Backbone as XML, in Angstrom:
<?xml version="1.0"?>
<chain id="A" units="angstrom">
  <residue number="1" name="MET">
    <atom name="N" x="68.221" y="99.817" z="126.542"/>
    <atom name="CA" x="66.950" y="100.194" z="127.109"/>
    <atom name="C" x="65.877" y="99.975" z="126.053"/>
  </residue>
  <residue number="2" name="SER">
    <atom name="N" x="64.765" y="99.363" z="126.423"/>
    <atom name="CA" x="63.710" y="99.101" z="125.454"/>
    <atom name="C" x="62.914" y="100.371" z="125.176"/>
  </residue>
  <residue number="3" name="LYS">
    <atom name="N" x="62.174" y="100.343" z="124.067"/>
    <atom name="CA" x="61.389" y="101.520" z="123.700"/>
    <atom name="C" x="60.321" y="101.832" z="124.744"/>
  </residue>
  <residue number="4" name="LYS">
    <atom name="N" x="59.773" y="100.794" z="125.344"/>
    <atom name="CA" x="58.745" y="100.994" z="126.357"/>
    <atom name="C" x="59.298" y="101.786" z="127.542"/>
  </residue>
  <residue number="5" name="GLN">
    <atom name="N" x="60.517" y="101.483" z="127.955"/>
    <atom name="CA" x="61.129" y="102.162" z="129.077"/>
    <atom name="C" x="61.570" y="103.574" z="128.712"/>
  </residue>
  <residue number="6" name="GLN">
    <atom name="N" x="61.913" y="103.825" z="127.477"/>
    <atom name="CA" x="62.389" y="105.134" z="127.077"/>
    <atom name="C" x="61.287" y="106.182" z="127.089"/>
  </residue>
  <residue number="7" name="LYS">
    <atom name="N" x="60.039" y="105.772" z="126.948"/>
    <atom name="CA" x="58.947" y="106.736" z="126.873"/>
    <atom name="C" x="58.591" y="107.344" z="128.228"/>
  </residue>
  <residue number="8" name="PHE">
    <atom name="N" x="58.930" y="106.670" z="129.313"/>
    <atom name="CA" x="58.600" y="107.186" z="130.628"/>
    <atom name="C" x="59.641" y="108.188" z="131.089"/>
  </residue>
  <residue number="9" name="GLN">
    <atom name="N" x="59.163" y="109.277" z="131.671"/>
    <atom name="CA" x="60.069" y="110.333" z="132.100"/>
    <atom name="C" x="60.058" y="110.477" z="133.614"/>
  </residue>
  <residue number="10" name="ASN">
    <atom name="N" x="61.229" y="110.760" z="134.180"/>
    <atom name="CA" x="61.407" y="111.184" z="135.569"/>
    <atom name="C" x="60.875" y="110.202" z="136.612"/>
  </residue>
  <residue number="11" name="VAL">
    <atom name="N" x="60.790" y="108.904" z="136.311"/>
    <atom name="CA" x="60.333" y="107.938" z="137.296"/>
    <atom name="C" x="61.272" y="106.752" z="137.272"/>
  </residue>
  <residue number="12" name="VAL">
    <atom name="N" x="61.798" y="106.416" z="138.434"/>
    <atom name="CA" x="62.620" y="105.232" z="138.545"/>
    <atom name="C" x="61.759" y="104.083" z="139.070"/>
  </residue>
  <residue number="13" name="TYR">
    <atom name="N" x="60.982" y="104.351" z="140.132"/>
    <atom name="CA" x="60.148" y="103.319" z="140.724"/>
    <atom name="C" x="59.066" y="104.005" z="141.538"/>
  </residue>
  <residue number="14" name="SER">
    <atom name="N" x="57.865" y="103.444" z="141.532"/>
    <atom name="CA" x="56.778" y="103.996" z="142.322"/>
    <atom name="C" x="56.032" y="102.865" z="143.010"/>
  </residue>
  <residue number="15" name="THR">
    <atom name="N" x="55.728" y="103.045" z="144.293"/>
    <atom name="CA" x="54.964" y="102.048" z="145.031"/>
    <atom name="C" x="53.474" y="102.352" z="145.025"/>
  </residue>
  <residue number="16" name="ASN">
    <atom name="N" x="53.085" y="103.482" z="144.496"/>
    <atom name="CA" x="51.679" y="103.869" z="144.422"/>
    <atom name="C" x="50.989" y="103.066" z="143.315"/>
  </residue>
  <residue number="17" name="PRO">
    <atom name="N" x="49.978" y="102.240" z="143.649"/>
    <atom name="CA" x="49.332" y="101.430" z="142.609"/>
    <atom name="C" x="48.500" y="102.266" z="141.627"/>
  </residue>
  <residue number="18" name="ASN">
    <atom name="N" x="48.125" y="103.483" z="142.012"/>
    <atom name="CA" x="47.325" y="104.337" z="141.135"/>
    <atom name="C" x="48.165" y="105.350" z="140.365"/>
  </residue>
  <residue number="19" name="PHE">
    <atom name="N" x="49.476" y="105.187" z="140.421"/>
    <atom name="CA" x="50.362" y="106.147" z="139.768"/>
    <atom name="C" x="50.285" y="105.993" z="138.250"/>
  </residue>
  <residue number="20" name="ASN">
    <atom name="N" x="50.142" y="107.122" z="137.549"/>
    <atom name="CA" x="50.141" y="107.122" z="136.083"/>
    <atom name="C" x="51.459" y="107.702" z="135.600"/>
  </residue>
  <residue number="21" name="TYR">
    <atom name="N" x="52.140" y="106.959" z="134.779"/>
    <atom name="CA" x="53.411" y="107.413" z="134.247"/>
    <atom name="C" x="53.192" y="108.538" z="133.239"/>
  </residue>
  <residue number="22" name="GLN">
    <atom name="N" x="54.072" y="109.525" z="133.294"/>
    <atom name="CA" x="54.070" y="110.555" z="132.275"/>
    <atom name="C" x="54.922" y="110.049" z="131.130"/>
  </residue>
  <residue number="23" name="SER">
    <atom name="N" x="54.396" y="110.124" z="129.945"/>
    <atom name="CA" x="55.178" y="109.639" z="128.815"/>
    <atom name="C" x="55.443" y="110.784" z="127.850"/>
  </residue>
  <residue number="24" name="GLU">
    <atom name="N" x="56.484" y="110.582" z="127.041"/>
    <atom name="CA" x="56.842" y="111.596" z="126.047"/>
    <atom name="C" x="55.795" y="111.627" z="124.952"/>
  </residue>
  <residue number="25" name="PRO">
    <atom name="N" x="55.507" y="112.800" z="124.442"/>
    <atom name="CA" x="54.558" y="112.853" z="123.327"/>
    <atom name="C" x="55.183" y="112.237" z="122.078"/>
  </residue>
  <residue number="26" name="ASP">
    <atom name="N" x="54.361" y="111.557" z="121.309"/>
    <atom name="CA" x="54.842" y="110.967" z="120.064"/>
    <atom name="C" x="54.970" y="112.061" z="119.025"/>
  </residue>
  <residue number="27" name="ASP">
    <atom name="N" x="56.181" y="112.197" z="118.479"/>
    <atom name="CA" x="56.442" y="113.221" z="117.481"/>
    <atom name="C" x="56.370" y="112.648" z="116.067"/>
  </residue>
  <residue number="28" name="ASP">
    <atom name="N" x="55.549" y="111.631" z="115.876"/>
    <atom name="CA" x="55.403" y="111.031" z="114.559"/>
    <atom name="C" x="54.564" y="111.943" z="113.672"/>
  </residue>
  <residue number="29" name="ILE">
    <atom name="N" x="55.213" y="112.544" z="112.712"/>
    <atom name="CA" x="54.536" y="113.422" z="111.782"/>
    <atom name="C" x="54.008" y="112.559" z="110.647"/>
  </residue>
  <residue number="30" name="GLU">
    <atom name="N" x="52.776" y="112.774" z="110.290"/>
    <atom name="CA" x="52.175" y="112.039" z="109.178"/>
    <atom name="C" x="52.802" y="112.496" z="107.870"/>
  </residue>
  <residue number="31" name="THR">
    <atom name="N" x="53.254" y="111.550" z="107.070"/>
    <atom name="CA" x="53.877" y="111.868" z="105.797"/>
    <atom name="C" x="52.804" y="112.191" z="104.771"/>
  </residue>
  <residue number="32" name="LEU">
    <atom name="N" x="52.971" y="113.322" z="104.104"/>
    <atom name="CA" x="52.028" y="113.704" z="103.062"/>
    <atom name="C" x="52.189" y="112.782" z="101.855"/>
  </residue>
  <residue number="33" name="PRO">
    <atom name="N" x="51.116" y="112.580" z="101.078"/>
    <atom name="CA" x="51.254" y="111.797" z="99.843"/>
    <atom name="C" x="52.219" y="112.484" z="98.879"/>
  </residue>
  <residue number="34" name="ASN">
    <atom name="N" x="52.769" y="111.701" z="97.956"/>
    <atom name="CA" x="53.767" y="112.227" z="97.020"/>
    <atom name="C" x="53.246" y="113.422" z="96.229"/>
  </residue>
  <residue number="35" name="GLN">
    <atom name="N" x="51.978" y="113.405" z="95.833"/>
    <atom name="CA" x="51.431" y="114.485" z="95.020"/>
    <atom name="C" x="51.336" y="115.802" z="95.788"/>
  </residue>
  <residue number="36" name="GLN">
    <atom name="N" x="51.252" y="115.738" z="97.110"/>
    <atom name="CA" x="51.108" y="116.949" z="97.920"/>
    <atom name="C" x="52.437" y="117.489" z="98.441"/>
  </residue>
  <residue number="37" name="GLN">
    <atom name="N" x="53.509" y="116.750" z="98.261"/>
    <atom name="CA" x="54.821" y="117.197" z="98.716"/>
    <atom name="C" x="55.330" y="118.313" z="97.810"/>
  </residue>
  <residue number="38" name="ARG">
    <atom name="N" x="55.828" y="119.372" z="98.399"/>
    <atom name="CA" x="56.441" y="120.467" z="97.636"/>
    <atom name="C" x="57.942" y="120.427" z="97.907"/>
  </residue>
  <residue number="39" name="LEU">
    <atom name="N" x="58.672" y="119.795" z="96.992"/>
    <atom name="CA" x="60.110" y="119.618" z="97.158"/>
    <atom name="C" x="60.862" y="120.604" z="96.286"/>
  </residue>
  <residue number="40" name="TYR">
    <atom name="N" x="62.026" y="121.038" z="96.771"/>
    <atom name="CA" x="62.890" y="121.966" z="96.045"/>
    <atom name="C" x="64.245" y="121.303" z="95.830"/>
  </residue>
  <residue number="41" name="VAL">
    <atom name="N" x="64.686" y="121.278" z="94.584"/>
    <atom name="CA" x="65.964" y="120.685" z="94.228"/>
    <atom name="C" x="66.921" y="121.822" z="93.874"/>
  </residue>
  <residue number="42" name="SER">
    <atom name="N" x="68.098" y="121.849" z="94.498"/>
    <atom name="CA" x="69.061" y="122.922" z="94.240"/>
    <atom name="C" x="70.486" y="122.397" z="94.377"/>
  </residue>
  <residue number="43" name="MET">
    <atom name="N" x="71.425" y="123.207" z="93.922"/>
    <atom name="CA" x="72.855" y="122.903" z="94.038"/>
    <atom name="C" x="73.435" y="123.740" z="95.169"/>
  </residue>
  <residue number="44" name="ASP">
    <atom name="N" x="74.463" y="123.204" z="95.822"/>
    <atom name="CA" x="75.093" y="123.937" z="96.913"/>
    <atom name="C" x="76.578" y="123.613" z="96.945"/>
  </residue>
  <residue number="45" name="ARG">
    <atom name="N" x="77.396" y="124.630" z="97.262"/>
    <atom name="CA" x="78.842" y="124.470" z="97.445"/>
    <atom name="C" x="79.307" y="125.081" z="98.763"/>
  </residue>
  <residue number="46" name="LYS">
    <atom name="N" x="78.464" y="125.810" z="99.430"/>
    <atom name="CA" x="78.868" y="126.535" z="100.628"/>
    <atom name="C" x="79.302" y="125.570" z="101.732"/>
  </residue>
  <residue number="47" name="GLN">
    <atom name="N" x="80.406" y="125.878" z="102.342"/>
    <atom name="CA" x="80.967" y="125.141" z="103.475"/>
    <atom name="C" x="81.189" y="123.671" z="103.140"/>
  </residue>
  <residue number="48" name="ARG">
    <atom name="N" x="81.519" y="123.386" z="101.884"/>
    <atom name="CA" x="81.757" y="122.010" z="101.467"/>
    <atom name="C" x="83.075" y="121.889" z="100.708"/>
  </residue>
  <residue number="49" name="ALA">
    <atom name="N" x="83.999" y="122.772" z="100.965"/>
    <atom name="CA" x="85.332" y="122.777" z="100.351"/>
    <atom name="C" x="85.250" y="122.816" z="98.830"/>
  </residue>
  <residue number="50" name="GLY">
    <atom name="N" x="84.262" y="123.524" z="98.291"/>
    <atom name="CA" x="84.129" y="123.684" z="96.854"/>
    <atom name="C" x="83.478" y="122.521" z="96.138"/>
  </residue>
  <residue number="51" name="LYS">
    <atom name="N" x="83.126" y="121.470" z="96.851"/>
    <atom name="CA" x="82.496" y="120.310" z="96.224"/>
    <atom name="C" x="81.004" y="120.546" z="96.069"/>
  </residue>
  <residue number="52" name="GLU">
    <atom name="N" x="80.468" y="120.099" z="94.952"/>
    <atom name="CA" x="79.053" y="120.300" z="94.668"/>
    <atom name="C" x="78.219" y="119.195" z="95.308"/>
  </residue>
  <residue number="53" name="VAL">
    <atom name="N" x="77.091" y="119.582" z="95.853"/>
    <atom name="CA" x="76.093" y="118.630" z="96.324"/>
    <atom name="C" x="74.730" y="119.089" z="95.815"/>
  </residue>
  <residue number="54" name="THR">
    <atom name="N" x="73.857" y="118.134" z="95.595"/>
    <atom name="CA" x="72.487" y="118.431" z="95.210"/>
    <atom name="C" x="71.629" y="118.311" z="96.455"/>
  </residue>
  <residue number="55" name="LEU">
    <atom name="N" x="70.859" y="119.358" z="96.756"/>
    <atom name="CA" x="70.005" y="119.392" z="97.933"/>
    <atom name="C" x="68.558" y="119.173" z="97.538"/>
  </residue>
  <residue number="56" name="VAL">
    <atom name="N" x="67.849" y="118.378" z="98.320"/>
    <atom name="CA" x="66.402" y="118.228" z="98.178"/>
    <atom name="C" x="65.808" y="118.677" z="99.503"/>
  </residue>
  <residue number="57" name="GLU">
    <atom name="N" x="65.015" y="119.742" z="99.466"/>
    <atom name="CA" x="64.450" y="120.337" z="100.676"/>
    <atom name="C" x="62.935" y="120.353" z="100.589"/>
  </residue>
  <residue number="58" name="GLY">
    <atom name="N" x="62.288" y="120.514" z="101.743"/>
    <atom name="CA" x="60.854" y="120.721" z="101.793"/>
    <atom name="C" x="60.035" y="119.477" z="102.068"/>
  </residue>
  <residue number="59" name="PHE">
    <atom name="N" x="60.652" y="118.361" z="102.420"/>
    <atom name="CA" x="59.913" y="117.124" z="102.666"/>
    <atom name="C" x="59.129" y="117.254" z="103.964"/>
  </residue>
  <residue number="60" name="VAL">
    <atom name="N" x="57.849" y="116.874" z="103.934"/>
    <atom name="CA" x="57.007" y="116.894" z="105.127"/>
    <atom name="C" x="56.638" y="115.460" z="105.449"/>
  </residue>
  <residue number="61" name="GLY">
    <atom name="N" x="57.138" y="114.985" z="106.589"/>
    <atom name="CA" x="56.836" y="113.617" z="106.976"/>
    <atom name="C" x="57.808" y="113.106" z="108.017"/>
  </residue>
  <residue number="62" name="ASN">
    <atom name="N" x="57.710" y="111.818" z="108.299"/>
    <atom name="CA" x="58.578" y="111.255" z="109.333"/>
    <atom name="C" x="59.959" y="110.945" z="108.775"/>
  </residue>
  <residue number="63" name="GLU">
    <atom name="N" x="60.882" y="110.710" z="109.670"/>
    <atom name="CA" x="62.295" y="110.533" z="109.323"/>
    <atom name="C" x="62.532" y="109.289" z="108.480"/>
  </residue>
  <residue number="64" name="GLU">
    <atom name="N" x="61.782" y="108.217" z="108.738"/>
    <atom name="CA" x="61.960" y="106.967" z="107.992"/>
    <atom name="C" x="61.647" y="107.156" z="106.505"/>
  </residue>
  <residue number="65" name="ASP">
    <atom name="N" x="60.557" y="107.836" z="106.205"/>
    <atom name="CA" x="60.191" y="108.059" z="104.804"/>
    <atom name="C" x="61.204" y="108.958" z="104.102"/>
  </residue>
  <residue number="66" name="LEU">
    <atom name="N" x="61.734" y="109.932" z="104.827"/>
    <atom name="CA" x="62.761" y="110.802" z="104.263"/>
    <atom name="C" x="64.026" y="110.003" z="103.950"/>
  </residue>
  <residue number="67" name="LYS">
    <atom name="N" x="64.421" y="109.111" z="104.852"/>
    <atom name="CA" x="65.599" y="108.281" z="104.622"/>
    <atom name="C" x="65.383" y="107.340" z="103.443"/>
  </residue>
  <residue number="68" name="ASP">
    <atom name="N" x="64.162" y="106.811" z="103.306"/>
    <atom name="CA" x="63.867" y="105.930" z="102.171"/>
    <atom name="C" x="63.972" y="106.681" z="100.854"/>
  </residue>
  <residue number="69" name="LEU">
    <atom name="N" x="63.468" y="107.914" z="100.817"/>
    <atom name="CA" x="63.566" y="108.723" z="99.601"/>
    <atom name="C" x="65.027" y="109.052" z="99.302"/>
  </residue>
  <residue number="70" name="GLY">
    <atom name="N" x="65.799" y="109.380" z="100.327"/>
    <atom name="CA" x="67.221" y="109.657" z="100.141"/>
    <atom name="C" x="67.963" y="108.442" z="99.607"/>
  </residue>
  <residue number="71" name="LYS">
    <atom name="N" x="67.640" y="107.275" z="100.117"/>
    <atom name="CA" x="68.273" y="106.045" z="99.652"/>
    <atom name="C" x="67.928" y="105.780" z="98.192"/>
  </residue>
  <residue number="72" name="LEU">
    <atom name="N" x="66.684" y="106.031" z="97.812"/>
    <atom name="CA" x="66.266" y="105.851" z="96.422"/>
    <atom name="C" x="67.038" y="106.779" z="95.490"/>
  </residue>
  <residue number="73" name="LEU">
    <atom name="N" x="67.126" y="108.052" z="95.866"/>
    <atom name="CA" x="67.815" y="109.023" z="95.019"/>
    <atom name="C" x="69.297" y="108.711" z="94.893"/>
  </residue>
  <residue number="74" name="LYS">
    <atom name="N" x="69.931" y="108.335" z="95.990"/>
    <atom name="CA" x="71.362" y="108.021" z="95.953"/>
    <atom name="C" x="71.632" y="106.784" z="95.100"/>
  </residue>
  <residue number="75" name="SER">
    <atom name="N" x="70.769" y="105.784" z="95.206"/>
    <atom name="CA" x="70.993" y="104.565" z="94.425"/>
    <atom name="C" x="70.735" y="104.799" z="92.939"/>
  </residue>
  <residue number="76" name="LYS">
    <atom name="N" x="69.742" y="105.621" z="92.592"/>
    <atom name="CA" x="69.470" y="105.924" z="91.184"/>
    <atom name="C" x="70.603" y="106.733" z="90.556"/>
  </residue>
  <residue number="77" name="CYS">
    <atom name="N" x="71.243" y="107.580" z="91.342"/>
    <atom name="CA" x="72.351" y="108.384" z="90.831"/>
    <atom name="C" x="73.688" y="107.655" z="90.941"/>
  </residue>
  <residue number="78" name="GLY">
    <atom name="N" x="73.748" y="106.609" z="91.748"/>
    <atom name="CA" x="74.974" y="105.839" z="91.893"/>
    <atom name="C" x="76.053" y="106.553" z="92.678"/>
  </residue>
  <residue number="79" name="VAL">
    <atom name="N" x="75.643" y="107.402" z="93.616"/>
    <atom name="CA" x="76.612" y="108.164" z="94.421"/>
    <atom name="C" x="76.226" y="108.086" z="95.892"/>
  </residue>
  <residue number="80" name="GLY">
    <atom name="N" x="77.044" y="108.679" z="96.733"/>
    <atom name="CA" x="76.776" y="108.733" z="98.156"/>
    <atom name="C" x="76.019" y="109.993" z="98.523"/>
  </residue>
  <residue number="81" name="GLY">
    <atom name="N" x="75.741" y="110.108" z="99.787"/>
    <atom name="CA" x="75.040" y="111.282" z="100.289"/>
    <atom name="C" x="74.584" y="111.031" z="101.700"/>
  </residue>
  <residue number="82" name="SER">
    <atom name="N" x="73.705" y="111.902" z="102.185"/>
    <atom name="CA" x="73.203" y="111.745" z="103.548"/>
    <atom name="C" x="71.862" y="112.444" z="103.684"/>
  </residue>
  <residue number="83" name="VAL">
    <atom name="N" x="71.224" y="112.182" z="104.811"/>
    <atom name="CA" x="69.970" y="112.845" z="105.175"/>
    <atom name="C" x="70.227" y="113.538" z="106.493"/>
  </residue>
  <residue number="84" name="LYS">
    <atom name="N" x="70.213" y="114.887" z="106.469"/>
    <atom name="CA" x="70.472" y="115.682" z="107.669"/>
    <atom name="C" x="69.522" y="116.865" z="107.707"/>
  </residue>
  <residue number="85" name="ASP">
    <atom name="N" x="69.107" y="117.248" z="108.879"/>
    <atom name="CA" x="68.323" y="118.462" z="109.096"/>
    <atom name="C" x="67.155" y="118.569" z="108.129"/>
  </residue>
  <residue number="86" name="ASN">
    <atom name="N" x="66.450" y="117.461" z="107.921"/>
    <atom name="CA" x="65.276" y="117.425" z="107.043"/>
    <atom name="C" x="65.623" y="117.769" z="105.593"/>
  </residue>
  <residue number="87" name="GLU">
    <atom name="N" x="66.852" y="117.482" z="105.185"/>
    <atom name="CA" x="67.313" y="117.692" z="103.811"/>
    <atom name="C" x="67.992" y="116.416" z="103.330"/>
  </residue>
  <residue number="88" name="ILE">
    <atom name="N" x="67.919" y="116.199" z="102.032"/>
    <atom name="CA" x="68.645" y="115.095" z="101.412"/>
    <atom name="C" x="69.832" y="115.688" z="100.667"/>
  </residue>
  <residue number="89" name="LEU">
    <atom name="N" x="71.036" y="115.242" z="100.983"/>
    <atom name="CA" x="72.253" y="115.683" z="100.307"/>
    <atom name="C" x="72.742" y="114.551" z="99.418"/>
  </residue>
  <residue number="90" name="VAL">
    <atom name="N" x="72.892" y="114.829" z="98.128"/>
    <atom name="CA" x="73.413" y="113.845" z="97.183"/>
    <atom name="C" x="74.701" y="114.415" z="96.619"/>
  </residue>
  <residue number="91" name="GLN">
    <atom name="N" x="75.785" y="113.666" z="96.703"/>
    <atom name="CA" x="77.085" y="114.153" z="96.247"/>
    <atom name="C" x="77.100" y="114.303" z="94.738"/>
  </residue>
  <residue number="92" name="GLY">
    <atom name="N" x="77.528" y="115.473" z="94.287"/>
    <atom name="CA" x="77.668" y="115.720" z="92.852"/>
    <atom name="C" x="76.551" y="116.583" z="92.287"/>
  </residue>
  <residue number="93" name="ASN">
    <atom name="N" x="76.701" y="116.899" z="91.006"/>
    <atom name="CA" x="75.744" y="117.753" z="90.311"/>
    <atom name="C" x="74.729" y="116.866" z="89.593"/>
  </residue>
  <residue number="94" name="PHE">
    <atom name="N" x="73.633" y="116.535" z="90.281"/>
    <atom name="CA" x="72.585" y="115.687" z="89.732"/>
    <atom name="C" x="71.231" y="116.380" z="89.808"/>
  </residue>
  <residue number="95" name="LYS">
    <atom name="N" x="71.234" y="117.698" z="89.688"/>
    <atom name="CA" x="70.011" y="118.482" z="89.854"/>
    <atom name="C" x="68.930" y="118.045" z="88.867"/>
  </residue>
  <residue number="96" name="GLN">
    <atom name="N" x="69.255" y="117.969" z="87.597"/>
    <atom name="CA" x="68.261" y="117.626" z="86.581"/>
    <atom name="C" x="67.813" y="116.167" z="86.714"/>
  </residue>
  <residue number="97" name="LYS">
    <atom name="N" x="68.738" y="115.278" z="86.967"/>
    <atom name="CA" x="68.404" y="113.857" z="87.081"/>
    <atom name="C" x="67.494" y="113.598" z="88.283"/>
  </residue>
  <residue number="98" name="ILE">
    <atom name="N" x="67.791" y="114.226" z="89.422"/>
    <atom name="CA" x="66.965" y="114.056" z="90.618"/>
    <atom name="C" x="65.587" y="114.658" z="90.394"/>
  </residue>
  <residue number="99" name="PHE">
    <atom name="N" x="65.530" y="115.787" z="89.707"/>
    <atom name="CA" x="64.255" y="116.416" z="89.392"/>
    <atom name="C" x="63.384" y="115.446" z="88.580"/>
  </residue>
  <residue number="100" name="GLU">
    <atom name="N" x="63.966" y="114.799" z="87.584"/>
    <atom name="CA" x="63.222" y="113.853" z="86.748"/>
    <atom name="C" x="62.811" y="112.614" z="87.529"/>
  </residue>
  <residue number="101" name="ILE">
    <atom name="N" x="63.669" y="112.125" z="88.408"/>
    <atom name="CA" x="63.345" y="110.955" z="89.233"/>
    <atom name="C" x="62.165" y="111.270" z="90.146"/>
  </residue>
  <residue number="102" name="LEU">
    <atom name="N" x="62.188" y="112.447" z="90.769"/>
    <atom name="CA" x="61.097" y="112.836" z="91.669"/>
    <atom name="C" x="59.777" y="112.952" z="90.915"/>
  </residue>
  <residue number="103" name="LEU">
    <atom name="N" x="59.820" y="113.482" z="89.701"/>
    <atom name="CA" x="58.599" y="113.565" z="88.899"/>
    <atom name="C" x="58.066" y="112.171" z="88.568"/>
  </residue>
  <residue number="104" name="LYS">
    <atom name="N" x="58.946" y="111.241" z="88.225"/>
    <atom name="CA" x="58.525" y="109.870" z="87.924"/>
    <atom name="C" x="57.942" y="109.175" z="89.149"/>
  </residue>
  <residue number="105" name="GLU">
    <atom name="N" x="58.441" y="109.516" z="90.337"/>
    <atom name="CA" x="57.957" y="108.909" z="91.575"/>
    <atom name="C" x="56.641" y="109.524" z="92.051"/>
  </residue>
  <residue number="106" name="GLY">
    <atom name="N" x="56.154" y="110.547" z="91.361"/>
    <atom name="CA" x="54.860" y="111.126" z="91.705"/>
    <atom name="C" x="54.926" y="112.411" z="92.492"/>
  </residue>
  <residue number="107" name="TYR">
    <atom name="N" x="56.110" y="112.983" z="92.675"/>
    <atom name="CA" x="56.256" y="114.265" z="93.369"/>
    <atom name="C" x="56.034" y="115.368" z="92.340"/>
  </residue>
  <residue number="108" name="THR">
    <atom name="N" x="54.761" y="115.663" z="92.058"/>
    <atom name="CA" x="54.411" y="116.554" z="90.948"/>
    <atom name="C" x="54.677" y="118.026" z="91.248"/>
  </residue>
  <residue number="109" name="GLN">
    <atom name="N" x="54.786" y="118.414" z="92.504"/>
    <atom name="CA" x="55.001" y="119.817" z="92.847"/>
    <atom name="C" x="56.481" y="120.124" z="93.064"/>
  </residue>
  <residue number="110" name="THR">
    <atom name="N" x="57.354" y="119.340" z="92.501"/>
    <atom name="CA" x="58.794" y="119.549" z="92.644"/>
    <atom name="C" x="59.239" y="120.735" z="91.808"/>
  </residue>
  <residue number="111" name="LYS">
    <atom name="N" x="60.116" y="121.563" z="92.385"/>
    <atom name="CA" x="60.637" y="122.748" z="91.682"/>
    <atom name="C" x="62.150" y="122.791" z="91.786"/>
  </residue>
  <residue number="112" name="GLN">
    <atom name="N" x="62.770" y="123.418" z="90.798"/>
    <atom name="CA" x="64.215" y="123.605" z="90.814"/>
    <atom name="C" x="64.524" y="125.009" z="91.289"/>
  </residue>
  <residue number="113" name="LYS">
    <atom name="N" x="65.447" y="125.118" z="92.234"/>
    <atom name="CA" x="65.893" y="126.434" z="92.712"/>
    <atom name="C" x="67.261" y="126.721" z="92.114"/>
  </residue>
  <residue number="114" name="GLY">
    <atom name="N" x="67.466" y="127.991" z="91.801"/>
    <atom name="CA" x="68.786" y="128.447" z="91.365"/>
    <atom name="C" x="69.187" y="128.001" z="90.069"/>
  </residue>
</chain>
C-alpha cells in the first residue's frame, strides 16, 4: 500500500465528487537542535539477564533522527544495540565514552545518571 493510500481513513470508495477524505494527522515531531537536547546517559541491568546496557534517554524529535543518533553511537563504540521506546540501547558499559561522544557532537546539556 502506498503512503498516499495509508493516510486516508475509513473510506474504500466514494461517488460524491465533493467528498473530502479524512486523513491521519501527521505526527512528525520537530527535532530540537543538538544544543537544546537534554539527554541522560545511564547504565541498566534490569530484565536483561544481568547483562549491562548503556541507555540514552530524553531525545526530543522524530524517529529517523533518533535512529541516526543510535547508529552513530553504536558504530563509535563498535557494538550492537537498538532504538526502542524513544531510548537508545547500546550493549555494554560505555557510559563515559557515549557521554564524551555526545558532547563532541554538540549535545551540551547531556548528563550522566547513576
